C-alpha positions in Angstrom: -94.6 250.3 83.6 -94.2 252.4 86.7 -91.3 252.4 89.0 -93.1 250.3 91.7 -93.8 247.5 89.1 -90.3 247.6 87.8 -88.8 247.3 91.3 -91.2 244.5 92.2 -90.3 242.6 89.0 -86.5 243.1 89.7 -87.0 241.8 93.2 -88.9 238.8 92.0 -86.3 237.9 89.5 -83.5 238.3 92.1 -85.3 236.2 94.7 -86.2 233.5 92.2 -82.5 232.7 92.0 -82.8 231.5 95.6 -85.5 229.0 94.6 -83.9 228.0 91.3 -83.0 224.3 91.3 -79.3 223.4 91.1 -78.0 220.4 89.2 -76.4 217.7 91.2 -76.1 214.6 89.1 -73.5 212.4 90.9 -73.2 208.7 90.8 -70.6 208.0 93.4 -68.7 204.8 93.3 -67.9 204.4 97.0 -67.9 206.2 100.3 -68.2 210.0 99.8 -65.7 212.5 101.2 -66.7 216.1 101.6 -64.6 219.2 101.3 -65.6 222.9 101.5 -66.5 223.1 97.8 -66.4 219.5 96.6 -67.2 215.9 97.2 -65.6 212.8 95.8 -65.6 209.0 95.9 -63.2 206.4 94.6 -63.0 202.7 94.0 -60.4 200.2 92.8 -61.7 197.9 90.0 -60.3 195.6 87.3 -60.5 198.5 84.9 -58.4 200.8 87.2 -58.9 203.4 89.9 -62.2 205.2 89.4 -62.7 208.6 90.9 -65.9 210.7 90.8 -65.9 214.3 91.8 -68.6 217.0 92.3 -67.6 220.6 92.7 -69.8 223.6 93.4 -68.4 227.2 93.4 -69.6 230.7 93.2 -68.5 232.7 90.2 -69.4 236.2 89.2 -69.0 235.3 85.5 -69.2 231.8 84.0 -65.9 230.1 83.2 -66.5 226.6 81.9 -62.8 225.8 81.4 -62.0 226.8 85.0 -64.8 224.7 86.3 -63.5 221.7 84.3 -59.9 222.3 85.5 -60.9 222.5 89.1 -63.0 219.4 88.9 -60.0 217.5 87.3 -57.8 218.9 90.1 -60.1 217.2 92.6 -59.7 213.9 90.7 -55.9 214.3 90.6 -55.7 215.1 94.3 -57.5 211.9 95.2 -55.4 209.8 92.8 -52.0 211.1 94.0 -50.1 207.9 93.1 -51.2 208.1 89.5 -50.1 210.3 86.6 -52.2 213.5 86.7 -54.7 214.0 83.9 -55.7 217.3 82.2 -59.2 218.6 82.3 -59.6 217.9 78.6 -59.2 214.1 79.1 -61.6 213.6 82.1 -65.3 212.7 81.6 -67.5 215.7 82.4 -70.8 214.1 83.3 -72.7 217.3 84.3 -72.1 221.0 84.3 -74.3 223.9 85.1 -74.0 227.7 85.7 -76.9 229.5 87.3 -76.6 233.1 86.2 -78.9 234.4 88.9 -77.1 232.8 91.9 -73.7 232.6 90.3 -73.3 229.0 91.3 -71.3 226.7 89.0 -71.7 222.9 89.5 -69.5 220.4 87.8 -69.4 216.6 88.0 -66.5 214.7 86.5 -65.0 211.2 86.5 -61.9 209.4 85.4 -60.5 205.9 85.5 -56.8 205.9 86.2 -55.2 202.8 84.6 -53.1 200.6 86.8 
């Protein structure tokens, strides 16, 4: 393989990250509020206060636990009047890290009991 082919291949791989699909599986439960890196919705039900959050951040290296923690932080910031929950107790409904673009997407939900 010559240098021109190698550079062309590298450029193609690099640019393919721009076209790579990103995962965004979010089933919101009410009106959606948008922040710089997240979006969330909430709803009072008979089961409790349901919060759904989606968070998208850029990371140089993948860090699943940090993604889960930050998603649960969004849940807790919405449910201020309830006892905060840890990332290990929330329901992570979707998680993706795109190694080419460095984008980490996480969707989580939790029902705070009344």
